[in-house]
N, C-alpha and C positions, 0 to 999 in steps of 0.2 A: 503493500500499500504505498502512495508517494505521497508527499507532504501537499497541503496547499500552499499557495504565496504568502500565507498567513503567517506561515512558520518563519523561525528565525533564520534568514537568510544563510549569515553564517555555522550556523550547526544544522549541517543536510540530515535530514531522514536520513537515523542507522540502521538500514536493511539487514547489516551482517547482525545483527540481536534479534532478528525473528529468527524461531523455531520451531520443532515441532517434536514434540515429547510425548513419551508414554506414561500415562496416571498409574495407580497405585490398583487400580482393577484391569488392566489391561487394555484399554482405550484409549485413543491417541487425543492430542489437543494442541491447538497452536497456539503458540505467547508470538505476540507482536508488540512492538510503543504502539501508545495510544496517540492519534491525529487529530485534528481539527473535525474532519469526516465524522466522528467518533458520536459527535454528541447524542443523536437519534438513539444510539445502540446502548451510552451509558446509563440514559434514561428510562429505557427498559429494561435494562440491567436491575436498576434500583430499585423497579418496580417490583421483579420478582423477588425482591431481600427480605425475610421477614423484619416485624420491629424489634424484635430481642436482638437480628447480628446487626441490624441500622444503630442501637442504641450502644452497642460493643465497641462500634466503631465510632461512632461521635462523643459520647459519656453521656447522648440525653436523646429524649424520643425528636427523630428527625424524618417525619415519614417523606417528604418529598425533596428534591435539590432544586435550589432555587437557577435562576439564569446564570446569575455570577457563578454560582458551584461548576455549574455544566461546563461553564466557559474555562474557569480556574483548574478543572481538573482533566480538560483536552488541550490546553493550549502549555507546552513544555519548550523547553529549551532544550531538551536533551544532555542539558550539562549538569546544570545545577536545578534542574526541575526536572523528573523524568517521571513518565507513567508508564505500568506495562500492562496489559489486558491478554487474558485468556480466554480465548474464542473456540466453541464448535460451532459447525455447520454457518459460520459468521457472525454467532452472539456471542455477548459476554457471559463467563461464567464465572472469571473472579478478577478481580483488578491489584494493584499495588502499586503504590508513586514511594517518591522520595522528594525531600525538601532539605536544601545545602542547609547549614545553620554554624553558626557562630557559636563564641564559647556560652553567648548568654542567650541561644535558643533562639535567636532570630536568624532572618534568610542573612545569607551571603552565597559568596563567589571563592573561589578558589582562592589564595590557597587554603580556606577552613576544608579540613578534612573529615568531618561530622555531617551526618543527613538525617534526618528525621524519617519515618518508616512506617506506613500504615497499609493494611490486608483488606480489601474485602471478599468472600466468596457468596456467590450463591448457595441461599442453604440447601437444596436440591444434590449440590455437586460437593458440599464437606463431604471430608471421610476419604474422598479420590485422592487425593494429595494433592491439591490444586496449590495450596500455599506453602507447602514445599518446595513445589519446584519453581513457583516466582522467587521465594527467598533466595533459590540459587543463582536464577537471573538477572534477581536484582543486585544480588552480590557482587554478580561478574560486571554487570553495569556500572555501579558506583566506583569500581578498584579500577574500571578504565578510566572513569572521572574524575580518580585519584583522591576517593573517598576511600577511609580508612573503618572507619568506625558507623553503626547504627546507631540511635536511640529512639526505643521506642514506649509507650505508657501502654500499657493494658490493664484492665479492671481487674480485679482479682476474681470475677464468677469466671470470667471470658480462657476457660481452662484450654479451652482448643488452641488457643491462639498463642498462651503460654507454652503449651507446648511443643508449638512447631518451631518456635524459638530455642528452647532447651533441648529438643533433638535436633538440630539441625548441625551439633558437631563445632560448633565456631564458642571461641574466649568468650564468655560474657560475665557482667558483673549485672545484680541486682539489685534492688531497692524498693524500698517502699515509702512514699510519697502524695501526701493530698488525694490521702484515700485510693490512690491507683497504682500498680506496681510496676516501676521505672527498668527499663531493660537497655544494656549499651554490650553490642556485638562488636567484635575484633572480627573484621574480614576477612584478613591475614586465611586463605584455607591453612587446615592443619592435618595433620594424619588422621584426626580424628571425624573432623568437614569430610575428607577425603573417601574415607569408610562409609559414614552415614551413605554420600551420595552415591556411591557404588552400590551398595548395598540395597538400596532402595531402586537404582536400575536395574538393578540383579531382579530382584523381585518384583517389577513392572512387565520387565520382558519378556519373563520367564510365562507370567501373566497371561501377555497379551499372545503367547503362542499356546499357550492351555487353553483360553479359549474358540482360539480354531482348531485346533484339534481332538477338544471334547464339546460341542455344542449339544443343546437341549430338541434346537429342531434345525433342518437343513428346507431351503427350498432351491431346486434347480431352474434356473432362469432362460428358457431356450431350449426346455425338452421338445424333440420332437413328436408331432402329432401321427407321425409314423416308425416304424422300429428302423433302428440305426440312425449315425448322425453322435454326435459329441457329449449332447447334452442328454440323451435316452439313455445312452451306454452308462454314465456316471447316476444315471437314475437307477436302471437295473443293475449295476455293481451296491448301490446303496443298500437296496432291498434283500442282496442277494445276502451280503453281509451282516443281516440282520441287527441292521441300525437299531440301537434302543430308543433315538427319539424320534419325534416328528419329521414330516417327508411330504414336502408340497412340488408339483409339478406346476412352471408358471411359463407361461409365452402368450402375449399380447395375441396370437395367430389362434388361440384356441376359440371356441365357436363358444357362443353364448349359455348355449346346453351344455358341455363336457362339463360333468362335474368331479371326474375322476379320470387317473390315467394309471395304466398297471396296479391300478389298487388304491392308490393315492387320493387324495385332496387336487385338481385343477384348477387353476385359477392364471384370470388374463395379466393381473397385477400384484403386487407385493399386498396394496392397499383394498385386497380385497380379502385378504388373510386374516381373522379372528385375533390372532394373537402376533407376539413380538416373535420375530427369525432370528435367529442366532449369525447363523451363516449361510451367505448366498454363495454358490457355483453359477457362475457364469459362464457361459456356451454360447453365445452372438456373436454376428460379428462384429467388427472392432468398430466399427464407423455407429452402432447401436450400444457399445459400450455404457457411454457416457449418460444415455436414459436408463438404463439400469442400475448405474451406482448412485443417481440418484436418487432413484426409489427406493432402493437401501438403503441410503442416509435420510431419507425422510422419517423411513417408518423404524428405525432405531437397531437396524442391522448392525450386528457388530463387528464382523469380519467379512474379508471376500476373499473365494477361487477363481481367479480369472483364468479360463482357459484358453479362452480366445488367441489366435494367432495374430500377426500385422502389424507388430510395433515395435522397437529396437532393432529387430533382425532385419526390419526391412529397409533402413538406414536412417538418413538426419530427418524424413517428415515422420517416421515410425517413434524417431526418437522423443520427438516433440508429443507426439500422443502421449508415450508412454509418461512422459514426466506430466504432463497433464492429470493424468489416470492418479497417479500418487495425489499430486496435491488435492484434485477431487476427493480420493476419498478419504483424506487423512483429515480433510474440513467438515466430515462428519462424523469422524473419531475411530475410522474403520481401519485397517492394516489389511495388507494383502499382501498373497500370496499367487506370485506369477508378475505378468502375464505367459503368458503360452503356455504355462505350467502343466503337467502332467496329474496334480492330484496330490492329497495328501490322506492315511490311512491310520486309522488305530486302531489295535488289537486287545485295548482292555475289554474284559467283560462286560463293564457298567458304559460302555459306548457302542461296540463292533462299528467302527464307521470307515468305509473305503468308499470315500467321495474319491474316486480318481479312475483313466482309465484303463488300470488295471483289470484283467476278465476276474481274477482269482485273487480273494482276499489270503494274505499270507496267515501262518497259524500264530497264535498268541506264543509272542518269544521276551527274552529280555535286552533284544538289539535294538536303537533309534539310527535307522539312517535320513541321512540329507546328502540330496544334490541338487548342483547348481544346471544337472541334463537329465532331459526327459529321456535320451536315449540310454543313456547310462543309468538312469535310473528304471527302464526295463530290465537292463540287460542285468542291472545287480539284485532287482525281485525276482525274475527268474532263477540266478546263479543259489540265491539263499534258498529257493523252494525246492531246488533241485537235493540240495545238499541237507534240505530238513531242517533248515532252521526257522525261529519263529523271532517276528519283528514286534518292540511294543509299538513304534509308532514311525510312519516315513511321511517325509516332506522333498518335493520335487518343486524347486523353486522357481523354472522355468528361468526367463530373464531378469529374477531376482531385483524385481524395482524397489522392493518393501522390504519384509522378511527376509535375512540374512542367515548364514551360516555362526552368525555369533548372536541372535535371536537362538537359534538352534540349541549353540551352546548352554545358555542363559536356561533352557527350560530343561534341556538334560540333566542338569548338575541340580534340578531339585526333583526329578522325577524317580520316585521309588520303583517303577516299573522298567525300569530303562538299568543297565549294567553296565553295555559299552556301548557310546557315541561314533558311529561311524559316518564319515563326511567325504563325500566327492566336490571338492573346490576349482573353480577356473581363475578366483582373485581373493584378494583379501582386501576389502571395502576399508577395514581401519585395522590392519597387522599390527598396532602396540595394544590396541583392546583386542583383538584377537588372542594373541600371548597370552594378556593377563587373563581371559576367560579361560583359555585351555590351561594353563597352571593350575587355577583352580580347580578344574573340573577331573583333571587327569589325577591330583592329588587323592580324589575319592572312586574313581571309576578310569578305564582306558576310554581313551580318543582316539580312535585310528583317521587320517589322514589321505585323500590320494590327492594331490594337487596336478591338476590338468595346465594346459597351455605355459609349460616351463621355463620353455624356451623364444618361445613368439611373441611373450609379451601381452599378450592378446587380453581382454576381460569381457564380460557378456555385456553384448549389445547394451550401450543405452547407460550401462550403471558407471557412474562417475566417481571413478580408485583414486588415491594416491599414485602419480609416477614413484616406482621406486628401479634405483641404479644398482642393487645390490644382488648380486647374481645368485641363480638357484641353489647352489652348493651351502650361502651363508642362509637365505632362508631356511633350507633345511635344518641346519645346524640352529636356526633360533629356536625350530617348532621344538628339537629334541630336548633344549635346554629348559621347553616350559611343559615337559613332558610329552608330547605328543609323539604319536608312533606314526610316521612317515614312512608310506609306502609307496612304491612305482605305481604298481596294478590297480586293477578295480579286484582284480582276481585275488594278487596278493590281501586287498585290504579286505576280502570275506574271509580268506583262512586266518589272518590274522584275528577278526571278528570269531569267526566260530572259534577257534583254542580259547580265546580270551572270556568269551564269554560261559563255556562250558566246563572250563577247568580253573583249576588254584591257579594263583602264582607261584614260577619256581623261586625257590630259595637259593638258587644259585644256579652257573653254566653246567655243572656238574648232570650227562646224560649216559643213563645205561639205553641199550639197544639188545632188542631180542627177537627172534623170530626163525623162521623153519628155512629160511633162502641165505645163503651164505654172500652171495656175490648182493643182495638187496641192502642186506645187512652194513657192508663194504661202502657201498654206496651213500649207505646213510651216514657211515661215519664219517666220510670222507667231506658230504657236503656240511655237517655238525665243525668240521675242524675251517672249514670254510668262512663259515658262518663266525668264530670265533668262541664257539662252544668247548669244551672237556669232556668228548666222548669216554665213554669207559669199553675196552675191547669190546665187540660184536659176540653176542651167545647165541651160538648156531642150535635151534633146537631141530635140525633135519627135515627134509621133507616129510618124513615119517612121524612128522609130529603132531600129537591128536590136537581138540580144541583144549582135554584136559590138561597136557603138558602146556599150552600156552597160560593156562590158570594159574594152573604154580609158578610157572615161570614169571609168569607178569608179579604175582603177588607176593616171590620172595624181593622183586626188585625192589617193589614198591615199601617195602620192610627193611633194606638196607639202606642204612645211613650215610652209605657212600655215594648216593647221586640224589639228583634232583629233581630229575624229570625223567621218563619213560617213555620209549618210540617202538613201538608195537609195529615189526613190518612183515607182511603175510605172502603169502603165494598158493595156489591150491597144491591142496596136499594130496600125497598117494594114498589112494586105498588097497584094500587087501586082494585086490586084482592084479595091482599096478599100474593101473593107471590115474589119471591125474584127475581129482573129484573138485570140476568146476563148479557145483552147486552147494548148496544149503548155510549159506555163511551167516544164518539166524544162527545155527549151535555155535560158532566162535562168537559171534557179541555176544550170545549172553553167558558164553566163559568170560569173556572180556570183563564183564559187566561184572559178573560173581567174584572174579576177583579185587576191583575195586571197591567192593559194597561195602567194607568193611573201614571206610571213610579217610582213603588215602590222602592225605596232604602234599600231594605231588601230581602236576599235570599229565596226563597220559594222553599219546595223538598215535593215531594207528597209518600206516603205510601197506596200501595194498594192490596185488595185483590182479585183476582178472580170478578175481572171487567171486562166482557167482552169488547173489541177495545179499554179500557184507555191508555193500555198499548203504545196500534196502535199508537192512538191518541197523546198521550204526545211526544210519540218518532218521531212523524212527528212534532207536535209543537216545541219539543223542539230538535230537532237535533242545532249541534252545526256549520251547514253551515251558509256559506254567506247568506244576507237575500235577496231572489227575490223580484222582485216586489210584491206588495203584492194589489190584488182586495178585494174589498170591497164590496158587495153583502146586500142591505138597510133590514133589516128586517127579515135578516137570521139569526137564531140562531145555528146554525153551520158553523165553519170553512171550507175553504176549505183545502183539502190535503199539498197545498202549500203556504197557508197561513201562515204570522208571522206577529207575537203579540209583542210589547216590553213591556220590563217591568223594564226598567228605565236606571240605569247606567250600566256601562261598566263591561263587564265580570273581575270578580278576582279586582275590583276597593270598596276598601272601599268608605262609607259617607262621604261625607263631611263636614257634621254638626253631632254632639255629640248626642247619643239620652238623652231622656228626663230621671227624675229620676225614678227609677223604687217603683212603687207602690206596698205595701203590704210586707209582711213577704219575704226572701226568705232561702232557705235549707243554713241549718248550713255550714261554709267551714272553712278550717283550717285557725287558729289565725295568719295568714301571711300578713304581709304589703305588699302592692302593688309595684311591680317596674315599675319606669318610668310610661310612661301614660299606664293607665289601658283600660278595655272593655268601650270605648264610648269616647275614646279620641277623638278630629277631626283630621282627616287623613292630611298628608302633602299632596297639593295640585299637587306638583312635581311627586311626587309616583304615585297620581292616578289622572288619566286624566279625563277630565269635557265628559259626556257621548255623548256629541255631536261627541268626540272623536276617540270613538269604531268605529269599522267598520262593528259591527252588530249587530243584539238585544239580551236578554238575553231570556234564555228558561228554561222551569220548566223541573226539572230533576224527573225520578220516579222511585221506589225502592219497589222492591216487600217482604222485609222483614224492619218492626221497626229497628233494630241495624243497620242495612246497608247503614239507610238514616240517622241516628244521626251520626254514626262514620263520616259519610263526613260533617256535618256539622260541627262534633267536629275539626277537624283537621282544615276547615276552618276559625271557632275562634281563634285559636291558631296561624296559619299563617298570618291574621289581624292585632292579636296582634303584633305578632312580626315585623311586615311590618311597625308598626305605630312606635314600637320601633324604626326598623332601621333608619327611616327618621332622628333620633337624636342621631348618635353613641355616645355612651361613651367614656368616657376620661380615659387618666393616669393622678391620682392627681400629680401636679405638687410639691405637700409637698415633696414628695418620693425623688427626684433631692438632697435638703438637707441635708436628712439623711441616704443616701447611697454613701458610699466609692466605686466605681469601680475601679478605677486601683489597690487601695490596696486589692481589692478581685482577680485581673485578676493577681497582683504577689504572692498572696498564691496559686491560682491555679497553677501557672507555675512551681513553686518551688518545690508544691507536686505529680504533674505531672514529674515532671525530677527525684525524687526516684521510680518512677511505670516503669521498663521498659518493663511488662506488656501490649502489647497492647490494652487488654481491659481493661486496669485502675484499678484502686484499690479503695477499702473502707476508707474516714478519719474514725481516731481516733474521742472519742469524742470531744475530747479538741479539735482538729481541726475542726472537725465540728464545733461546738460554735464561734472558730474564725471567719471563712467562714462567715457565719449567721451571725454572728454579724454585720462584714461589711456593710449587708445590713437592719440592725437593726432588726432583728428576735434574741432576745435574749433567752438562753437557759438556763433553773435553772441548775447551776453545779451539778456533781454527783461527792462522795468521794468514794473509793473502799474501801471496808471493808472485808479485808483476814483472820480479824480476830476479835471475840471481842472486843478484845483490840482498834484495830483500829477500829472500828466502831462507839465507844463510844469516841476516838479522833476527828471522822469524824462530830458527831452530837455535841458535844461541837463548834468547829469551826462551823459549821451552826448556831446551834442553835434551841432548841427545840421549837414544835412539830417536829418529823423528820417523814420519810419513811424510809423501810429498804425492798429493791427489790432485784429479782434478774436477772441478765442479763444474762442467759444462753440461747441461742438463742431459746430450746423447753420450756421455761419457761418464755420470754418474755412477759411483760400487763398479764400475765395470774394469774389475783387477784383470779378468781374459783378454780384453783388449788393449793393454797396458798403460792405460791411466793412474794408475797407482802403484807406489813403490812403495815397499815396506822394510824396516831393521834399516835407514841409514846412520851409518856410526859415526859420521864426521863431518867437515867442511867438505872433503876430497869428493866425497862419496854424494854427496849434497849433488854438487855442482856438476858432477859427471850424470846423475840421475838427472838431474834438470833438463841438460844440455838433449839428453838422449828421449827425455817427454818431449820435448818441443821439436826434435828432429821428423819425431814418429807419427805426431800427431797433430801440427800446427803451431801457430803464434802463440804466446799466452793470452792475449787479448780475446782470442777464440777459445784458449783452453782452461782463462779462469782458476790458474793454480791455487794451492792451497797447504801452510805446512800443519801439521798435526803432531802431537806427541804422541809415541806408542802405545798402547793398553797393553797389560797382559793378555797373554793368549788365552785363546776359549772358542768357543763355538758361537758364529756368528749368527744372531738372530733379527728378526721385524718384528715391532709393536706398530699397531696403526690404531686409530679411533677415529670413526668419522660417523657425522651428523646423516641419516636418512630421511627424508623427508615422510616416506612411509613408512618404516621400521621403527626408526629413532636413531638411537647413540647407540653402536656396535664395536667391541672391540674387539680385535684381531691378532694373530700370534701366530708365529712360524719360523719355518729357520729359513736366513737368507739366502737368496740365489734358488739356485735351480727348483728345491724342493720348494717353495711357495709361487714363485714364477713360472715354472714350466711343469709342475706334477700340481700345479694346485692345494699343496696340501698345508693347509690355513685352517684355522679352528677359530669360530666366533664365540661373540657371548652377547647378551645386552647388555649397554649397562644403567645402574649402579650395580657395578661387580662386587659380587661378596668374596668372603675368602675362599671358600671352596669353588665358586664362578674361577676364581684364579687359578687354583689346584689343577682343577681340571682342563683349563685351556690349556695350559703347557704339556697335557698328557695325552690331550686328546688328537693329539696331529699323529699321524703315521711313523713320522721321523724322532719320534721322543724319544727311542731308548739311545739316540746319541744323546742324550744329553744326562743318561742317568750309567753311564759308565759301559757303552756297545764296546764287543771286542776287545773289551779292557781298560780303556780310555779311563781315565778319570771321571768322576762325575763331577758334574759345573754347581753353581750357586744357585738353584732354584730357588730357594728361600728370597733371595734378592731381585729373582727374575717376578715371583709374584706379588713384591713387594711392589714391583714398578710397575706392574700391570694395573694395581689398587690403586696407586700413587694418579697414574693416566686416567683412568675410569673416573677417581673424585673430582679431576679438573674438568671434562668433559663434560659432568654432569653439576658442578656447582655452575659451571659457565657455558650454558647453550651458543654463546657468540664462538666458542671456539669449535668450527666447524668440521674439520679436518689437523690429524697431528698425524704424523710418522715419524718415528725413531729407527732409525737404520744405517749401519749398521750398531744393533745393540750385543757386544762383545760380553757374552757368560764365559768368563773365568772360573776354574774351584771355588776360589773365596772373592765374591765381587764382581759385580758385572761395570761396563763402560760405555755410555751412548755415546757414539763419534759424529754422529748426524744426525739433524732434527730438523723439520719441518712444520710450521705449521699455519695454518687457515683461520682469520676471524671473517664473519660474517652476522648482520642482525642476525636473528635466532629465527628459524621457522617456528610456524606457530602449531602451538603443541591443541592439538585436539580433542585430548584424551584427557585434558587438565582442566576443560572449561565444565559450566556446566551441561547437565544432562542432554544431548539431542538427537532427533533422527537424524540422517543424512538428509541433509538439503538436493534438491535436481532443479 
């Protein structure tokens, strides 16, 4: 909404204050500045407020607003006087305003930094979190305008408003004066206020998805009059799934006499339906969707699933249609799945919703699935169905114009029916938020992600996302840091999901392998080694092994304290007549389930080759569906198809006791010391509920290839270790505070940026970079320019021999292989000779820009970097200098701020890490000093977002201490931090 000419010309309408927010009950609303055009809306709003609420606002009976009041409350300068409104359907449901005041409480202008604030919320919308959302946004506006404190007068009986202020998390002071409560709030965000804000965001966004997945009534708009078509298909699937709510068919083309369709009430519009409809599935052509959305909004529909195509996937015109669709839906407080969506599914017994194009509703299970692609969604549903896996919920978001993977994570975190969250993503609209949500969710249940468009950088059409410059390998590393299980294909996602949903987490990487094929056992053994597991020699039961032999061997392996997981390999066994028996795998499946029925705390996976009936039997028994009542038949060798047998601890739960020490030698591992609790460490009881708390029983997943089973198990091992470590988070050492001059660094940065009019910032000179880094205890060895031999000799005399002579020309920097670096120069004669060779070989001194530097102690050359990515945030990177990092990409990454554990893991997670720890008899280097350097650099870029990139290269790490030989720093105005502001949905 643009301002009228009556607005102050020097304070333009602040459209960046406009925001769509999700309220406590899951509905949406729009927050925007109040303008002079809002007079009628304000009067109408005030007329719908109760006398009691008016009294609480004005401390006296105030039945109506005068013309002067209306003028005052709609005319603002957007600096000293600001008003915000919350709107639904274009009408006000709540307002807030502040007026800047001086120490005497009178109207003032800057530099006064206090303002009086007052709220008013329509009674019908109180309790929805409207005032809390307004407080977040008006506080952000005030901080932007230089206001640091809010003052408020509240009547003691106005408990709701007092609670809003009290629960906001801001530092506050309270006093009782002249019959009212005087509150003062410091607006500087605190850890508590940020935690409160994120907690409200989580509950609201989870509720918004829950409203979509569990509606009390559904209307399919665009239901065809004849069989076939998208709308009629969805209606048929709704009915076939046994949906427990009320269903309506809507089509404006229905004849007036049409009362029912497929047994459900048929209507020409939503207005003909006597009750409120919770969810509308829209399946009409794109040009008719706005009419359908308006009909839904005007009749109180809570959410939309838009199956209609013809939007952003069609180009620029379609993108604009899509943006308008989102704006229109949100203006009515509705959220959207789609457009171009495949639909949604909820298998909960109390809902049984299949509002999708999937012809068969999946079985009830413990896996939640979100996909940005309809085609991938179809493939995943089919694959899970073939493997006997059940789902708790399914969302195919299509063009993902509104509801996103972040919303699904918010829902999955709270959903007690979901044990594992699977996501197919093609972009991360808010990577910082995704990592935050994923870390929190992964602490209680596995999150498995396939990231499409990894190299093309494409995004879902029409969805505005920050442009990220970091490579896919970095994205993967950051996901791992957050506990996300990142896999490459949807097949791997299903494989991992089945194991995690059906089996307990392994206590470590030790794997027992048993089966009736020596060759298949060896293949499994090799696959385990390739994935970093520690397999025991395979146990060959021979091809004559019976199902009873499998049962006995598996029971023995599960009881053995020297292994953490078991892989069973099986091929058709040989019968009495010497012929291979390919049939009745149900017997083997029953035997395996009896072996684990005693309550194993170890995961079990089966690799099978051409055993008739085994895959089906294990699929039925290993279905992740919730358990049905079990019928036990005495002396029966085979379980019925619907029999379920427990395998002990809950899915995704790590054992609560450590494994016994391993017996016998293990395969050689890198000489890298462990970080934090290692495999076999006790699990945190809070993060790993007891088996009794589980809502279902474990099942045995089956795989057609050893590599697939082993890869899934390896992911479970890495995730279990991450979860144990996450239970005791790392810390930022306190000693850093005593050796860091944060104010001094801030003053340097401010002064240096003041000399750079370019908004892209500027690189610092060598001396400027040394001074800034020195404020954070990072010493950079000085270099002296050597424009001629005499200057080089003078520099060496000043620094002391031995010295190094190096070129600093960009094309030769750090290129000792091209002759641009001469080391261990012991005296003046050698220096002059090296200088002459350097210039004769590579060019004139003016081109080479040579410098002299004192030699550092011998050690391992490494490179440490930090940079700020607009999408992902600040990233800390580490690798060995030269070919390992530049040619092979052997670099590790962590998000800033880094903890002591992050720093330790960072240097140990590169493939070349053994070089730092005494590889092949070399002396181990001072990794403690390296970890401290990483922590100091992390603090620098975290404290000062203006430091947009730092490269320390090389950092020579010796057996005692380290030396930073080169440093480059770039400063720029900090990029906007969307994750630190008040709650808001993405703008389109």
